[in-house]
N, C-alpha and C positions, 0 to 999 in steps of 0.2 A: 505494500500500501504505500501511496504517495500523497504528499499533503498538496491539495492546489486551491488556489486563491483565485475568485470572482469579483474582478474590480469593474466599477459602473463609470464610464463615462460621456458626456456631451461634446467633447472637444475644449470646453472652457472650464469645467469641473470635473472633479473626481471624487468616486465614493468608495475607497478601499475596501477591499475585502480582507480586513484583518484576522479572522479568524479562519477560515480554509474550510477545506472538506476532505478528509481521507478517500482517495478511490483508487481503482487498482492502476490505470494506465490513462495515456491522455485520451485515448476512446473515449473512456466512462467520463472524464471530464468534459469534452467537446459535447457528449448525449446530455449531461447535466445543465452544461449552459444553454442547449436547446430548449430544455424542461423549464430552466428560470425564464428564459423569453417570452416562452408560451404562458407562465404561471403569471407572470406581470401581466401580460397583454390580457388575459380575461380575467384578473382579479381588479386593477387599477383603471379608472378612468382616463388617466393622462395620457398622452400621446407619447409613448417611449421609442418612436421613431428616428429621432435624433442621437438618441443613446447607442452605445456600443457596450457589451461586456465582455472583458478581456481577460483570460484566465491565463493563469502563470503557474507553476510548478513548484516545488519547493527550493529551486535553485533560482527563480526569478524570472525563467525562460517562458518567451509569450509562447503560449500552446495554440491560442487562436482568438481571433476576434470576431462577435457575431453582431450585427447589429440588429439593434431594438423592434420588435413587430409595432 
């Protein structure tokens, strides 16, 4: 298991994912980022299309960036 962090940015501000989540690999972290994107879209009335979820591994390496829905 590795610790992945999910950071949110709109290009002007960033909401860091300080706690992170233990997942088996990069693929699981990407899947989780898509789940987060869908959950935000379904649960909140705000427009998240300008936001990006950046997933980093425990070494700080960028795993993926996903635009909000």
